[in-house]
A tleap script that builds the chain and sets N, CA, C and O, in Angstrom:
source leaprc.protein.ff14SB
mol = sequence {
  NMET ARG VAL PHE LEU ASP THR ASN VAL ILE
  LEU ASP TYR LEU LEU ASP SER ARG GLY SER
  PHE HIE GLU PRO ALA VAL GLN LEU PHE ARG
  LEU ILE ALA SER ASP ALA LEU GLY ALA GLY
  PHE SER THR SER GLN ALA THR ASP LEU TYR
  TYR SER LEU ARG LYS VAL ALA GLY ASP GLU
  ARG ALA ARG GLU ALA LEU ARG GLY LEU TYR
  ALA LEU CYS GLU LEU VAL SER THR PRO ALA
  GLU ALA CYS VAL ASP GLY LEU ASP LEU PRO
  ILE GLY ASP TYR GLU ASP ALA VAL GLN ILE
  GLU THR ALA ARG ARG GLY GLY PHE ASP CYS
  ILE VAL THR ARG ASN LEU ARG ASP PHE GLU
  ASP SER SER VAL PRO TYR ILE ASP PRO ALA
  GLY TYR LEU ALA LEU HIE ARG GLN CARG
}
set mol.1.N position { 9.714 -11.866 2.457 }
set mol.1.CA position { 8.637 -11.506 1.574 }
set mol.1.C position { 8.531 -9.983 1.523 }
set mol.1.O position { 8.720 -9.300 2.530 }
set mol.2.N position { 8.226 -9.464 0.337 }
set mol.2.CA position { 8.017 -8.027 0.134 }
set mol.2.C position { 6.601 -7.803 -0.362 }
set mol.2.O position { 6.175 -8.394 -1.355 }
set mol.3.N position { 5.873 -6.940 0.341 }
set mol.3.CA position { 4.505 -6.628 -0.056 }
set mol.3.C position { 4.424 -5.174 -0.494 }
set mol.3.O position { 5.109 -4.297 0.032 }
set mol.4.N position { 3.568 -4.956 -1.465 }
set mol.4.CA position { 3.283 -3.610 -1.945 }
set mol.4.C position { 1.996 -3.155 -1.256 }
set mol.4.O position { 0.979 -3.845 -1.322 }
set mol.5.N position { 2.039 -2.011 -0.605 }
set mol.5.CA position { 0.906 -1.528 0.187 }
set mol.5.C position { 0.027 -0.585 -0.624 }
set mol.5.O position { 0.508 0.392 -1.198 }
set mol.6.N position { -1.253 -0.886 -0.664 }
set mol.6.CA position { -2.213 0.005 -1.294 }
set mol.6.C position { -2.430 1.206 -0.367 }
set mol.6.O position { -2.261 1.105 0.848 }
set mol.7.N position { -2.798 2.314 -0.949 }
set mol.7.CA position { -2.983 3.559 -0.198 }
set mol.7.C position { -3.972 3.396 0.942 }
set mol.7.O position { -3.760 3.941 2.025 }
set mol.8.N position { -5.055 2.652 0.715 }
set mol.8.CA position { -6.069 2.520 1.765 }
set mol.8.C position { -5.510 1.829 3.007 }
set mol.8.O position { -5.910 2.163 4.123 }
set mol.9.N position { -4.609 0.888 2.839 }
set mol.9.CA position { -4.021 0.187 3.982 }
set mol.9.C position { -3.116 1.132 4.774 }
set mol.9.O position { -3.102 1.100 6.005 }
set mol.10.N position { -2.375 1.959 4.074 }
set mol.10.CA position { -1.505 2.920 4.749 }
set mol.10.C position { -2.343 3.928 5.536 }
set mol.10.O position { -2.023 4.249 6.680 }
set mol.11.N position { -3.404 4.420 4.925 }
set mol.11.CA position { -4.287 5.355 5.639 }
set mol.11.C position { -4.981 4.681 6.812 }
set mol.11.O position { -5.182 5.305 7.854 }
set mol.12.N position { -5.352 3.408 6.653 }
set mol.12.CA position { -5.956 2.666 7.770 }
set mol.12.C position { -4.995 2.603 8.950 }
set mol.12.O position { -5.421 2.688 10.102 }
set mol.13.N position { -3.708 2.456 8.674 }
set mol.13.CA position { -2.686 2.408 9.716 }
set mol.13.C position { -2.526 3.772 10.392 }
set mol.13.O position { -2.479 3.867 11.619 }
set mol.14.N position { -2.444 4.809 9.586 }
set mol.14.CA position { -2.130 6.133 10.115 }
set mol.14.C position { -3.301 6.815 10.810 }
set mol.14.O position { -3.103 7.647 11.695 }
set mol.15.N position { -4.515 6.466 10.411 }
set mol.15.CA position { -5.691 7.160 10.934 }
set mol.15.C position { -6.535 6.214 11.783 }
set mol.15.O position { -7.151 5.289 11.253 }
set mol.16.N position { -6.566 6.436 13.077 }
set mol.16.CA position { -7.350 5.554 13.941 }
set mol.16.C position { -8.851 5.751 13.756 }
set mol.16.O position { -9.646 5.037 14.367 }
set mol.17.N position { -9.241 6.695 12.933 }
set mol.17.CA position { -10.659 6.920 12.643 }
set mol.17.C position { -11.195 5.950 11.592 }
set mol.17.O position { -12.349 6.073 11.181 }
set mol.18.N position { -10.392 5.000 11.153 }
set mol.18.CA position { -10.778 4.095 10.079 }
set mol.18.C position { -11.522 2.861 10.592 }
set mol.18.O position { -11.650 1.869 9.874 }
set mol.19.N position { -12.005 2.920 11.814 }
set mol.19.CA position { -12.839 1.862 12.359 }
set mol.19.C position { -12.139 0.516 12.431 }
set mol.19.O position { -10.985 0.424 12.849 }
set mol.20.N position { -12.846 -0.520 12.021 }
set mol.20.CA position { -12.329 -1.885 12.141 }
set mol.20.C position { -11.157 -2.156 11.204 }
set mol.20.O position { -10.504 -3.192 11.333 }
set mol.21.N position { -10.876 -1.267 10.280 }
set mol.21.CA position { -9.751 -1.452 9.361 }
set mol.21.C position { -8.421 -1.052 10.008 }
set mol.21.O position { -7.354 -1.460 9.548 }
set mol.22.N position { -8.492 -0.256 11.071 }
set mol.22.CA position { -7.278 0.272 11.697 }
set mol.22.C position { -6.410 -0.819 12.332 }
set mol.22.O position { -5.208 -0.875 12.072 }
set mol.23.N position { -6.994 -1.669 13.145 }
set mol.23.CA position { -6.195 -2.646 13.904 }
set mol.23.C position { -5.432 -3.634 13.019 }
set mol.23.O position { -4.248 -3.853 13.278 }
set mol.24.N position { -6.034 -4.245 11.988 }
set mol.24.CA position { -5.230 -5.131 11.130 }
set mol.24.C position { -4.076 -4.384 10.450 }
set mol.24.O position { -2.995 -4.944 10.271 }
set mol.25.N position { -4.302 -3.134 10.078 }
set mol.25.CA position { -3.225 -2.354 9.462 }
set mol.25.C position { -2.110 -2.084 10.469 }
set mol.25.O position { -0.931 -2.130 10.118 }
set mol.26.N position { -2.476 -1.803 11.715 }
set mol.26.CA position { -1.476 -1.587 12.766 }
set mol.26.C position { -0.653 -2.865 12.967 }
set mol.26.O position { 0.572 -2.799 13.070 }
set mol.27.N position { -1.310 -4.014 13.022 }
set mol.27.CA position { -0.592 -5.284 13.184 }
set mol.27.C position { 0.343 -5.549 12.004 }
set mol.27.O position { 1.455 -6.043 12.192 }
set mol.28.N position { -0.098 -5.226 10.807 }
set mol.28.CA position { 0.737 -5.387 9.623 }
set mol.28.C position { 1.983 -4.506 9.730 }
set mol.28.O position { 3.091 -4.954 9.434 }
set mol.29.N position { 1.801 -3.274 10.148 }
set mol.29.CA position { 2.950 -2.370 10.285 }
set mol.29.C position { 3.865 -2.770 11.435 }
set mol.29.O position { 5.048 -2.431 11.416 }
set mol.30.N position { 3.357 -3.473 12.425 }
set mol.30.CA position { 4.242 -4.007 13.476 }
set mol.30.C position { 5.201 -5.037 12.875 }
set mol.30.O position { 6.377 -5.083 13.236 }
set mol.31.N position { 4.697 -5.851 11.969 }
set mol.31.CA position { 5.561 -6.816 11.280 }
set mol.31.C position { 6.608 -6.096 10.436 }
set mol.31.O position { 7.768 -6.506 10.382 }
set mol.32.N position { 6.196 -5.044 9.796 }
set mol.32.CA position { 7.123 -4.266 8.973 }
set mol.32.C position { 8.198 -3.637 9.857 }
set mol.32.O position { 9.383 -3.694 9.531 }
set mol.33.N position { 7.792 -3.047 10.958 }
set mol.33.CA position { 8.741 -2.388 11.862 }
set mol.33.C position { 9.710 -3.367 12.494 }
set mol.33.O position { 10.841 -3.001 12.816 }
set mol.34.N position { 9.280 -4.609 12.675 }
set mol.34.CA position { 10.160 -5.620 13.289 }
set mol.34.C position { 11.023 -6.328 12.249 }
set mol.34.O position { 11.756 -7.259 12.582 }
set mol.35.N position { 10.940 -5.898 11.009 }
set mol.35.CA position { 11.692 -6.499 9.894 }
set mol.35.C position { 11.264 -7.928 9.584 }
set mol.35.O position { 11.999 -8.666 8.928 }
set mol.36.N position { 10.088 -8.320 10.046 }
set mol.36.CA position { 9.549 -9.634 9.697 }
set mol.36.C position { 8.888 -9.602 8.325 }
set mol.36.O position { 8.532 -10.642 7.771 }
set mol.37.N position { 8.730 -8.406 7.787 }
set mol.37.CA position { 8.067 -8.229 6.502 }
set mol.37.C position { 8.632 -6.988 5.834 }
set mol.37.O position { 8.745 -5.932 6.456 }
set mol.38.N position { 8.984 -7.124 4.566 }
set mol.38.CA position { 9.400 -5.968 3.791 }
set mol.38.C position { 8.184 -5.368 3.103 }
set mol.38.O position { 7.302 -6.096 2.650 }
set mol.39.N position { 8.135 -4.051 3.024 }
set mol.39.CA position { 6.977 -3.402 2.422 }
set mol.39.C position { 7.411 -2.167 1.660 }
set mol.39.O position { 8.435 -1.550 1.954 }
set mol.40.N position { 6.606 -1.829 0.677 }
set mol.40.CA position { 6.865 -0.623 -0.094 }
set mol.40.C position { 5.590 -0.041 -0.644 }
set mol.40.O position { 4.536 -0.677 -0.642 }
set mol.41.N position { 5.707 1.172 -1.111 }
set mol.41.CA position { 4.624 1.831 -1.818 }
set mol.41.C position { 5.261 2.790 -2.815 }
set mol.41.O position { 6.462 3.055 -2.764 }
set mol.42.N position { 4.440 3.303 -3.718 }
set mol.42.CA position { 4.994 4.056 -4.834 }
set mol.42.C position { 5.095 5.549 -4.570 }
set mol.42.O position { 4.397 6.115 -3.729 }
set mol.43.N position { 5.990 6.153 -5.322 }
set mol.43.CA position { 6.142 7.603 -5.264 }
set mol.43.C position { 4.842 8.291 -5.669 }
set mol.43.O position { 4.529 9.373 -5.173 }
set mol.44.N position { 4.095 7.674 -6.558 }
set mol.44.CA position { 2.827 8.290 -6.962 }
set mol.44.C position { 1.809 8.279 -5.823 }
set mol.44.O position { 0.908 9.118 -5.794 }
set mol.45.N position { 1.940 7.353 -4.899 }
set mol.45.CA position { 1.039 7.311 -3.749 }
set mol.45.C position { 1.409 8.361 -2.707 }
set mol.45.O position { 0.550 8.812 -1.949 }
set mol.46.N position { 2.674 8.751 -2.664 }
set mol.46.CA position { 3.144 9.662 -1.622 }
set mol.46.C position { 2.360 10.970 -1.627 }
set mol.46.O position { 1.988 11.472 -0.566 }
set mol.47.N position { 2.109 11.520 -2.801 }
set mol.47.CA position { 1.378 12.780 -2.855 }
set mol.47.C position { -0.092 12.585 -2.488 }
set mol.47.O position { -0.702 13.457 -1.868 }
set mol.48.N position { -0.661 11.439 -2.870 }
set mol.48.CA position { -2.044 11.140 -2.472 }
set mol.48.C position { -2.144 11.033 -0.954 }
set mol.48.O position { -3.083 11.547 -0.346 }
set mol.49.N position { -1.177 10.368 -0.357 }
set mol.49.CA position { -1.165 10.217 1.095 }
set mol.49.C position { -1.047 11.576 1.779 }
set mol.49.O position { -1.781 11.876 2.720 }
set mol.50.N position { -0.120 12.385 1.297 }
set mol.50.CA position { 0.046 13.717 1.880 }
set mol.50.C position { -1.259 14.508 1.808 }
set mol.50.O position { -1.678 15.115 2.793 }
set mol.51.N position { -1.891 14.497 0.648 }
set mol.51.CA position { -3.137 15.240 0.456 }
set mol.51.C position { -4.209 14.790 1.460 }
set mol.51.O position { -4.851 15.616 2.108 }
set mol.52.N position { -4.390 13.472 1.577 }
set mol.52.CA position { -5.402 12.944 2.494 }
set mol.52.C position { -5.067 13.240 3.946 }
set mol.52.O position { -5.942 13.620 4.724 }
set mol.53.N position { -3.809 13.069 4.310 }
set mol.53.CA position { -3.391 13.302 5.692 }
set mol.53.C position { -3.466 14.781 6.061 }
set mol.53.O position { -3.884 15.121 7.168 }
set mol.54.N position { -3.073 15.651 5.156 }
set mol.54.CA position { -3.109 17.088 5.429 }
set mol.54.C position { -4.536 17.554 5.706 }
set mol.54.O position { -4.763 18.395 6.575 }
set mol.55.N position { -5.487 17.008 4.968 }
set mol.55.CA position { -6.893 17.396 5.167 }
set mol.55.C position { -7.370 17.022 6.567 }
set mol.55.O position { -8.167 17.743 7.167 }
set mol.56.N position { -6.889 15.910 7.081 }
set mol.56.CA position { -7.345 15.412 8.382 }
set mol.56.C position { -6.513 15.966 9.541 }
set mol.56.O position { -7.054 16.317 10.589 }
set mol.57.N position { -5.189 16.040 9.342 }
set mol.57.CA position { -4.313 16.329 10.474 }
set mol.57.C position { -3.460 17.584 10.317 }
set mol.57.O position { -2.768 17.970 11.258 }
set mol.58.N position { -3.491 18.216 9.174 }
set mol.58.CA position { -2.671 19.406 8.964 }
set mol.58.C position { -1.340 19.081 8.313 }
set mol.58.O position { -0.918 17.927 8.239 }
set mol.59.N position { -0.697 20.134 7.846 }
set mol.59.CA position { 0.536 20.000 7.075 }
set mol.59.C position { 1.672 19.328 7.858 }
set mol.59.O position { 2.261 18.358 7.379 }
set mol.60.N position { 1.974 19.823 9.023 }
set mol.60.CA position { 3.129 19.312 9.782 }
set mol.60.C position { 2.950 17.840 10.156 }
set mol.60.O position { 3.888 17.052 10.038 }
set mol.61.N position { 1.769 17.473 10.600 }
set mol.61.CA position { 1.521 16.063 10.964 }
set mol.61.C position { 1.565 15.171 9.736 }
set mol.61.O position { 2.038 14.037 9.811 }
set mol.62.N position { 1.081 15.665 8.614 }
set mol.62.CA position { 1.141 14.884 7.373 }
set mol.62.C position { 2.590 14.638 6.978 }
set mol.62.O position { 2.952 13.523 6.604 }
set mol.63.N position { 3.412 15.666 7.059 }
set mol.63.CA position { 4.840 15.521 6.725 }
set mol.63.C position { 5.537 14.563 7.702 }
set mol.63.O position { 6.363 13.742 7.302 }
set mol.64.N position { 5.195 14.682 8.959 }
set mol.64.CA position { 5.764 13.804 9.980 }
set mol.64.C position { 5.382 12.339 9.720 }
set mol.64.O position { 6.214 11.440 9.846 }
set mol.65.N position { 4.130 12.117 9.359 }
set mol.65.CA position { 3.664 10.756 9.062 }
set mol.65.C position { 4.400 10.186 7.856 }
set mol.65.O position { 4.789 9.018 7.858 }
set mol.66.N position { 4.592 11.005 6.831 }
set mol.66.CA position { 5.319 10.529 5.648 }
set mol.66.C position { 6.767 10.207 5.978 }
set mol.66.O position { 7.305 9.211 5.494 }
set mol.67.N position { 7.401 11.032 6.791 }
set mol.67.CA position { 8.787 10.742 7.188 }
set mol.67.C position { 8.868 9.381 7.895 }
set mol.67.O position { 9.796 8.607 7.665 }
set mol.68.N position { 7.895 9.107 8.747 }
set mol.68.CA position { 7.851 7.818 9.432 }
set mol.68.C position { 7.653 6.669 8.462 }
set mol.68.O position { 8.289 5.623 8.595 }
set mol.69.N position { 6.772 6.858 7.483 }
set mol.69.CA position { 6.552 5.820 6.469 }
set mol.69.C position { 7.808 5.564 5.656 }
set mol.69.O position { 8.147 4.416 5.369 }
set mol.70.N position { 8.499 6.636 5.285 }
set mol.70.CA position { 9.720 6.485 4.482 }
set mol.70.C position { 10.798 5.723 5.255 }
set mol.70.O position { 11.625 5.035 4.657 }
set mol.71.N position { 10.787 5.846 6.575 }
set mol.71.CA position { 11.759 5.112 7.394 }
set mol.71.C position { 11.417 3.625 7.476 }
set mol.71.O position { 12.307 2.786 7.618 }
set mol.72.N position { 10.135 3.303 7.386 }
set mol.72.CA position { 9.685 1.912 7.511 }
set mol.72.C position { 9.601 1.165 6.186 }
set mol.72.O position { 9.855 -0.039 6.132 }
set mol.73.N position { 9.250 1.865 5.132 }
set mol.73.CA position { 8.911 1.221 3.864 }
set mol.73.C position { 9.834 1.677 2.742 }
set mol.73.O position { 10.424 2.757 2.782 }
set mol.74.N position { 9.931 0.834 1.771 }
set mol.74.CA position { 10.658 1.169 0.551 }
set mol.74.C position { 9.778 2.099 -0.283 }
set mol.74.O position { 8.598 1.815 -0.488 }
set mol.75.N position { 10.328 3.174 -0.748 }
set mol.75.CA position { 9.616 4.098 -1.621 }
set mol.75.C position { 10.035 3.765 -3.050 }
set mol.75.O position { 11.192 3.949 -3.429 }
set mol.76.N position { 9.087 3.278 -3.828 }
set mol.76.CA position { 9.358 2.743 -5.157 }
set mol.76.C position { 8.943 3.749 -6.219 }
set mol.76.O position { 7.810 4.231 -6.215 }
set mol.77.N position { 9.847 4.064 -7.117 }
set mol.77.CA position { 9.516 4.966 -8.217 }
set mol.77.C position { 8.490 4.321 -9.132 }
set mol.77.O position { 8.572 3.131 -9.438 }
set mol.78.N position { 7.541 5.104 -9.555 }
set mol.78.CA position { 6.564 4.638 -10.534 }
set mol.78.C position { 7.160 4.894 -11.912 }
set mol.78.O position { 7.275 6.044 -12.336 }
set mol.79.N position { 7.538 3.832 -12.610 }
set mol.79.CA position { 8.150 4.059 -13.930 }
set mol.79.C position { 7.117 4.502 -14.954 }
set mol.79.O position { 5.934 4.175 -14.851 }
set mol.80.N position { 7.579 5.242 -15.930 }
set mol.80.CA position { 6.689 5.715 -16.997 }
set mol.80.C position { 5.969 4.547 -17.650 }
set mol.80.O position { 4.797 4.665 -18.008 }
set mol.81.N position { 6.652 3.421 -17.810 }
set mol.81.CA position { 6.052 2.243 -18.449 }
set mol.81.C position { 4.857 1.717 -17.663 }
set mol.81.O position { 3.916 1.178 -18.246 }
set mol.82.N position { 4.893 1.871 -16.343 }
set mol.82.CA position { 3.749 1.426 -15.527 }
set mol.82.C position { 2.519 2.262 -15.842 }
set mol.82.O position { 1.402 1.745 -15.867 }
set mol.83.N position { 2.718 3.536 -16.078 }
set mol.83.CA position { 1.599 4.413 -16.431 }
set mol.83.C position { 1.057 4.068 -17.815 }
set mol.83.O position { -0.156 4.027 -18.024 }
set mol.84.N position { 1.962 3.820 -18.753 }
set mol.84.CA position { 1.540 3.506 -20.119 }
set mol.84.C position { 0.871 2.137 -20.159 }
set mol.84.O position { -0.228 2.000 -20.696 }
set mol.85.N position { 1.522 1.130 -19.600 }
set mol.85.CA position { 0.979 -0.235 -19.637 }
set mol.85.C position { -0.282 -0.383 -18.798 }
set mol.85.O position { -1.127 -1.229 -19.092 }
set mol.86.N position { -0.414 0.423 -17.765 }
set mol.86.CA position { -1.610 0.377 -16.932 }
set mol.86.C position { -2.874 0.697 -17.702 }
set mol.86.O position { -3.961 0.247 -17.339 }
set mol.87.N position { -2.734 1.466 -18.755 }
set mol.87.CA position { -3.903 1.807 -19.584 }
set mol.87.C position { -4.509 0.584 -20.257 }
set mol.87.O position { -5.703 0.564 -20.558 }
set mol.88.N position { -3.685 -0.437 -20.493 }
set mol.88.CA position { -4.151 -1.624 -21.210 }
set mol.88.C position { -4.582 -2.769 -20.301 }
set mol.88.O position { -5.032 -3.807 -20.784 }
set mol.89.N position { -4.450 -2.589 -18.997 }
set mol.89.CA position { -4.864 -3.649 -18.077 }
set mol.89.C position { -6.384 -3.696 -17.966 }
set mol.89.O position { -7.050 -2.668 -18.093 }
set mol.90.N position { -6.930 -4.881 -17.729 }
set mol.90.CA position { -8.390 -4.999 -17.576 }
set mol.90.C position { -8.847 -4.620 -16.167 }
set mol.90.O position { -9.626 -5.338 -15.541 }
set mol.91.N position { -8.353 -3.488 -15.682 }
set mol.91.CA position { -8.649 -2.994 -14.341 }
set mol.91.C position { -9.476 -1.723 -14.494 }
set mol.91.O position { -9.083 -0.816 -15.227 }
set mol.92.N position { -10.600 -1.647 -13.821 }
set mol.92.CA position { -11.492 -0.508 -13.958 }
set mol.92.C position { -10.923 0.809 -13.460 }
set mol.92.O position { -11.240 1.869 -14.000 }
set mol.93.N position { -10.091 0.749 -12.439 }
set mol.93.CA position { -9.534 1.953 -11.832 }
set mol.93.C position { -8.090 2.119 -12.308 }
set mol.93.O position { -7.229 1.301 -11.983 }
set mol.94.N position { -7.830 3.157 -13.065 }
set mol.94.CA position { -6.494 3.383 -13.630 }
set mol.94.C position { -5.432 3.495 -12.539 }
set mol.94.O position { -4.327 2.977 -12.702 }
set mol.95.N position { -5.749 4.161 -11.437 }
set mol.95.CA position { -4.778 4.291 -10.342 }
set mol.95.C position { -4.353 2.904 -9.841 }
set mol.95.O position { -3.169 2.666 -9.606 }
set mol.96.N position { -5.312 2.000 -9.679 }
set mol.96.CA position { -4.986 0.639 -9.250 }
set mol.96.C position { -4.152 -0.079 -10.302 }
set mol.96.O position { -3.237 -0.829 -9.964 }
set mol.97.N position { -4.462 0.145 -11.569 }
set mol.97.CA position { -3.693 -0.481 -12.648 }
set mol.97.C position { -2.240 -0.030 -12.610 }
set mol.97.O position { -1.336 -0.841 -12.815 }
set mol.98.N position { -2.007 1.236 -12.354 }
set mol.98.CA position { -0.637 1.745 -12.260 }
set mol.98.C position { 0.069 1.135 -11.048 }
set mol.98.O position { 1.254 0.812 -11.121 }
set mol.99.N position { -0.653 0.974 -9.933 }
set mol.99.CA position { -0.041 0.360 -8.750 }
set mol.99.C position { 0.316 -1.107 -9.023 }
set mol.99.O position { 1.366 -1.582 -8.590 }
set mol.100.N position { -0.548 -1.812 -9.732 }
set mol.100.CA position { -0.266 -3.208 -10.078 }
set mol.100.C position { 1.002 -3.289 -10.920 }
set mol.100.O position { 1.879 -4.113 -10.659 }
set mol.101.N position { 1.092 -2.442 -11.916 }
set mol.101.CA position { 2.273 -2.440 -12.786 }
set mol.101.C position { 3.529 -2.041 -12.016 }
set mol.101.O position { 4.602 -2.595 -12.253 }
set mol.102.N position { 3.405 -1.092 -11.105 }
set mol.102.CA position { 4.545 -0.682 -10.288 }
set mol.102.C position { 4.991 -1.832 -9.389 }
set mol.102.O position { 6.187 -2.092 -9.262 }
set mol.103.N position { 4.045 -2.516 -8.772 }
set mol.103.CA position { 4.373 -3.658 -7.910 }
set mol.103.C position { 5.002 -4.787 -8.720 }
set mol.103.O position { 5.974 -5.398 -8.277 }
set mol.104.N position { 4.459 -5.067 -9.898 }
set mol.104.CA position { 4.993 -6.130 -10.750 }
set mol.104.C position { 6.426 -5.811 -11.178 }
set mol.104.O position { 7.315 -6.654 -11.066 }
set mol.105.N position { 6.637 -4.619 -11.657 }
set mol.105.CA position { 7.963 -4.212 -12.112 }
set mol.105.C position { 8.957 -4.138 -10.948 }
set mol.105.O position { 10.158 -4.329 -11.142 }
set mol.106.N position { 8.459 -3.861 -9.746 }
set mol.106.CA position { 9.321 -3.790 -8.562 }
set mol.106.C position { 9.610 -5.135 -7.932 }
set mol.106.O position { 10.362 -5.213 -6.961 }
set mol.107.N position { 9.020 -6.209 -8.471 }
set mol.107.CA position { 9.291 -7.545 -7.965 }
set mol.107.C position { 8.652 -7.851 -6.618 }
set mol.107.O position { 9.161 -8.687 -5.873 }
set mol.108.N position { 7.544 -7.189 -6.292 }
set mol.108.CA position { 6.868 -7.459 -5.029 }
set mol.108.C position { 6.118 -8.788 -5.114 }
set mol.108.O position { 5.633 -9.171 -6.179 }
set mol.109.N position { 6.031 -9.477 -3.994 }
set mol.109.CA position { 5.380 -10.789 -3.941 }
set mol.109.C position { 3.862 -10.693 -4.002 }
set mol.109.O position { 3.201 -11.566 -4.565 }
set mol.110.N position { 3.312 -9.638 -3.426 }
set mol.110.CA position { 1.863 -9.455 -3.450 }
set mol.110.C position { 1.519 -8.012 -3.118 }
set mol.110.O position { 2.361 -7.232 -2.673 }
set mol.111.N position { 0.271 -7.690 -3.345 }
set mol.111.CA position { -0.267 -6.379 -3.000 }
set mol.111.C position { -1.200 -6.568 -1.805 }
set mol.111.O position { -2.057 -7.451 -1.812 }
set mol.112.N position { -1.029 -5.744 -0.796 }
set mol.112.CA position { -1.932 -5.777 0.353 }
set mol.112.C position { -2.883 -4.596 0.195 }
set mol.112.O position { -2.473 -3.435 0.194 }
set mol.113.N position { -4.159 -4.926 0.063 }
set mol.113.CA position { -5.187 -3.928 -0.169 }
set mol.113.C position { -6.449 -4.296 0.597 }
set mol.113.O position { -6.691 -5.466 0.894 }
set mol.114.N position { -7.231 -3.307 0.907 }
set mol.114.CA position { -8.523 -3.568 1.524 }
set mol.114.C position { -9.592 -3.766 0.447 }
set mol.114.O position { -10.635 -4.363 0.711 }
set mol.115.N position { -9.341 -3.278 -0.735 }
set mol.115.CA position { -10.331 -3.337 -1.819 }
set mol.115.C position { -10.024 -4.491 -2.773 }
set mol.115.O position { -9.547 -4.274 -3.887 }
set mol.116.N position { -10.298 -5.696 -2.335 }
set mol.116.CA position { -9.971 -6.886 -3.121 }
set mol.116.C position { -10.655 -6.903 -4.480 }
set mol.116.O position { -10.057 -7.339 -5.463 }
set mol.117.N position { -11.879 -6.442 -4.552 }
set mol.117.CA position { -12.614 -6.461 -5.823 }
set mol.117.C position { -11.896 -5.644 -6.902 }
set mol.117.O position { -11.961 -5.980 -8.084 }
set mol.118.N position { -11.217 -4.578 -6.494 }
set mol.118.CA position { -10.523 -3.725 -7.455 }
set mol.118.C position { -9.317 -4.418 -8.093 }
set mol.118.O position { -8.809 -3.962 -9.117 }
set mol.119.N position { -8.862 -5.512 -7.495 }
set mol.119.CA position { -7.646 -6.177 -7.961 }
set mol.119.C position { -7.912 -7.567 -8.532 }
set mol.119.O position { -6.977 -8.342 -8.736 }
set mol.120.N position { -9.169 -7.885 -8.789 }
set mol.120.CA position { -9.526 -9.230 -9.250 }
set mol.120.C position { -8.786 -9.665 -10.508 }
set mol.120.O position { -8.508 -10.854 -10.665 }
set mol.121.N position { -8.462 -8.753 -11.398 }
set mol.121.CA position { -7.750 -9.090 -12.631 }
set mol.121.C position { -6.265 -8.761 -12.566 }
set mol.121.O position { -5.610 -8.621 -13.599 }
set mol.122.N position { -5.741 -8.639 -11.365 }
set mol.122.CA position { -4.334 -8.286 -11.179 }
set mol.122.C position { -3.410 -9.444 -11.554 }
set mol.122.O position { -3.698 -10.607 -11.272 }
set mol.123.N position { -2.302 -9.098 -12.191 }
set mol.123.CA position { -1.270 -10.096 -12.490 }
set mol.123.C position { -0.390 -10.355 -11.273 }
set mol.123.O position { 0.389 -11.309 -11.260 }
set mol.124.N position { -0.510 -9.510 -10.252 }
set mol.124.CA position { 0.232 -9.668 -9.005 }
set mol.124.C position { -0.756 -10.193 -7.963 }
set mol.124.O position { -1.846 -9.636 -7.825 }
set mol.125.N position { -0.404 -11.248 -7.228 }
set mol.125.CA position { -1.310 -11.736 -6.181 }
set mol.125.C position { -1.658 -10.605 -5.206 }
set mol.125.O position { -0.862 -9.690 -4.998 }
set mol.126.N position { -2.830 -10.675 -4.624 }
set mol.126.CA position { -3.297 -9.644 -3.704 }
set mol.126.C position { -4.009 -10.293 -2.530 }
set mol.126.O position { -4.536 -11.401 -2.631 }
set mol.127.N position { -4.010 -9.575 -1.415 }
set mol.127.CA position { -4.617 -10.084 -0.186 }
set mol.127.C position { -4.957 -8.895 0.698 }
set mol.127.O position { -4.349 -7.831 0.574 }
set mol.128.N position { -5.919 -9.069 1.585 }
set mol.128.CA position { -6.222 -7.981 2.520 }
set mol.128.C position { -5.363 -8.137 3.776 }
set mol.128.O position { -4.797 -9.207 4.001 }
set mol.129.N position { -5.254 -7.084 4.601 }
set mol.129.CA position { -4.395 -7.159 5.782 }
set mol.129.C position { -4.728 -8.327 6.711 }
set mol.129.O position { -3.822 -9.025 7.167 }
set mol.130.N position { -6.003 -8.549 6.996 }
set mol.130.CA position { -6.382 -9.649 7.892 }
set mol.130.C position { -5.983 -10.992 7.295 }
set mol.130.O position { -5.513 -11.875 8.012 }
set mol.131.N position { -6.167 -11.150 5.994 }
set mol.131.CA position { -5.763 -12.387 5.331 }
set mol.131.C position { -4.264 -12.592 5.398 }
set mol.131.O position { -3.799 -13.708 5.630 }
set mol.132.N position { -3.500 -11.523 5.197 }
set mol.132.CA position { -2.047 -11.647 5.294 }
set mol.132.C position { -1.633 -12.024 6.712 }
set mol.132.O position { -0.771 -12.883 6.897 }
set mol.133.N position { -2.229 -11.399 7.697 }
set mol.133.CA position { -1.890 -11.709 9.088 }
set mol.133.C position { -2.193 -13.153 9.421 }
set mol.133.O position { -1.417 -13.796 10.129 }
set mol.134.N position { -3.306 -13.682 8.928 }
set mol.134.CA position { -3.651 -15.090 9.147 }
set mol.134.C position { -2.619 -15.996 8.508 }
set mol.134.O position { -2.207 -16.981 9.121 }
set mol.135.N position { -2.189 -15.690 7.291 }
set mol.135.CA position { -1.162 -16.498 6.631 }
set mol.135.C position { 0.162 -16.423 7.409 }
set mol.135.O position { 0.858 -17.427 7.561 }
set mol.136.N position { 0.493 -15.250 7.886 }
set mol.136.CA position { 1.734 -15.074 8.638 }
set mol.136.C position { 1.727 -15.920 9.918 }
set mol.136.O position { 2.743 -16.512 10.284 }
set mol.137.N position { 0.589 -15.969 10.582 }
set mol.137.CA position { 0.485 -16.758 11.826 }
set mol.137.C position { 0.619 -18.255 11.546 }
set mol.137.O position { 1.101 -19.002 12.397 }
set mol.138.N position { 0.200 -18.693 10.368 }
set mol.138.CA position { 0.271 -20.119 10.023 }
set mol.138.C position { 1.700 -20.578 9.759 }
set mol.138.O position { 2.000 -21.768 9.864 }
set mol.139.N position { 2.564 -19.661 9.424 }
set mol.139.CA position { 3.965 -20.003 9.108 }
set mol.139.C position { 4.757 -20.377 10.312 }
set mol.139.O position { 5.943 -20.687 10.200 }
savepdb mol mol.pdb
quit
């Protein structure tokens, strides 16, 4: 299975200051690191991640964190069509619409996000980290 990771889940993993969201994200990334789960995120998210991480941890640590992510996850190009078609999706947040289109075009099985409400009209199935972990344990 290949999952597309929303930015909030990646930040939950990288930043232990994210409270109760941190541990499920860490468990999810353990599955990714063990090759029990394929995961990816978009090139358009990479700069957002760098910006957020740099503010919290500084430039060098942000770059180091991204290098680690690139080793674990597939980095998926955001096609121009995802940006154009995202404008027509019934999704309130354009950034989420572009991620949905990127995940759909990339053939991902689902999107893992903490903000389920933002993806209610997604054409790609979505689940939160804890929900994915529960499904994984049932298998």
